[in-house]
ZABA-305813 format. One record per residue: residue in one letter; x, y negated, z of N, C-alpha, C, CB in turn. Coordinates in steps of 0.2 Angstrom, whole numbers, plus 5000, padded with zeros to 4 digits. Each point is the difference from the previous one (the first is absolute). Last residue first. Glycine has a CB too. Layout:
REM ZABA-305813
AXYZXYZXYZXYZ
...
END
This chain:
REM ZABA-305813
Q505649765033500550015004500149955006500650064990
G497049974999500650014997500650025005499749924991
C497950055014500449945000500750004996499449975011
C498850214993499749944999500449944999499150045007
K501850184997499650004994499749934999499850125001
E502549955011499449985002499649994994500349955011
I501850214991499849934997499350005002500850004991
G500850195012499949955006499849934998500950075005
L499450144981500549965000500049955006500050014988
S498350155009500650045001500649955000499550104994
D498449815002500150025007500650045001498850005001
L500749944977500149945004500150025007499449924992
L499850254994500749984999500349945004499850054988
L497950015014500450055003500849994998499050084999
D499449784991500049995007500450055004498949954999
S500850084977500449945002500049985007499749954989
V499050235004500750014999500449945002499750094991
A498049885009500250045006500750024999498950045002
N500249854980500149955006500250045006499149924995
A500450214986500649964999500149955006499950014987
V498150115013500550045001500749974999499350094996
A498749795000500150015007500650055001498749985002
F500849974976500249945003500150015008499549934991
E499550254995500849994999500349945003499850054989
G498050055022500249994993500749995000498949954997
Y499250165022500649964998500050004993500650035010
F497950115003499949935002500449954997499650045011
S499950214978500449965005499749935001501050064997
K498550114986499950045006500349965006499950114994
S500449814983499350015001499850035007499850014988
F502349935000499949985007499350015001500949914999
D501050174983499350015001499949985007499850084991
F502349844994499850045005499350005001501149995006
A500249874979499850064997499850055005500849984991
Q500149815016499449994996499750064997500449884998
M501750105014499550035003499349994997500749995011
E501449924980499950074999499450035004501250014998
T499249765004500050014993499850084999500849904997
V499750025025499449974998499850034993500149895007
I502150155001499550045003499349984998500750025010
A501149854983500050074997499550045003501249994997
I499049805012499750004994500050064996500449884999
V500850115022499350005001499649994993500249945011
L502150064989499850075002499250005001501150025005
S500049774990500050044994499750075002501049944995
G499349925023499549974995499950044994500249895004
V501650165011499450025003499449984995500549995012
D502150064981499549945001499350025002500749934992
N501250225000500049985007499649945002501150045000
E499550164979499549955003500149995007499250024990
G501850154996500449945002499649945002500950044993
E498550205000500249964994500349935002499150054994
M500150105023500550034996500349974994499550115005
R498649805007500749995004500550044996499349995011
Q498650034980500249934999500749995004498849964999
R500150255004500349994993500249934999499250094996
V499849955024500650045000500349994993499650085008
F498349834996500549965003500750045000499149965008
I499050144983500149944996500649975003498849994996
Q500450195016500350024994500249944995499450115000
S499349855019500750025002500450024994499650045011
A498149924987500349945001500850015002498949955004
R499750244994500149974993500449935001498950064996
R500550065023500550044997500149974993499650105005
A498749815009500749995003500550034996499549995011
I498350054982500249934999500749995003498849965001
E500350255004500249994993500249934998499250094997
S500049955024500650045000500249994992499750085009
N498249834997500649965002500650045000499349955008
V498650154987500349974994500649965003498950004993
P499650115022500550044997500449974995499250095002
E499949765018499750034994500550054997499349904998
P500249945026500550054997499650034994500650025011
L498749734995499950075002500550054997498849975002
F501949785001499350024999499850075003499949924990
E502349995014499749944998499250014999501149964994
T500450225010499949965006499649944998501050045006
D499850124978499550035005499849965005500650104997
L501049814988499450014997499550035004500650024989
W501649965019499649945000499350004996501249954999
Q500250245002499849995007499649935000501050065005
H500050014975499550045002499749985006500550104993
L501449795001499449984996499450045002500849964991
S501350105018499849945003499349974997501249985002
E499950224989499750015007499749945003500950095001
Q500249894978499450044999499750015007500550064990
L501649835009499449964998499450044999500849934994
W501150185013499849955005499449964998501249995004
E499850154980499750045005499749965006500850104997
G500549804986499450024997499650045005500450004989
E501849945016499649945000499350024998501049924998
Q500550254999499949995007499549945001501150065003
P499749974975499550055002499850005008500450074990
A501449785001499349994998499450055002500649934991
N501950005018499650064999499349994999500850055008
K500749774991500550055002499750074999500649925008
A498849824982499750075002500650055001498949984995
P501349745008500050064995499850065003500949944993
P498149865019500750024999500050064995500349975012
L497749854986500250055005500850024999498850054999
I499949714997500350054997500250065005500549914992
I497849865003500250045005500350074997499149955008
P500749784982499850075000500350045006500050004987
R499449745014500550044997499850075000500949935005
V498049824993499950075003500550044997498749985001
E501149745003500250064996499950065003500949944995
M498049815006500350055004500150064996499549965010
END
């Protein structure tokens, strides 16, 4: 069975997408466990990575997730319940939800 990549439409307004992602991720982080002050910074950093990747022309969700995992490794998660993989997976879920794709079963 071939797994096809999930591709976002080309970015028309990457900063606006970033704002949406930052707000959505922050809400997810606060809801999933406990609201923590560091959640705002985590969401901001993940959003910055996402926006830069989108502005560079990246539309593949898998590649965006890998970029977030890789770059979030430098983030200090010591005051958080989360780590780079949980954040990247949350971003992936949020993107799939925005595309109307069921996470458990593909399209």
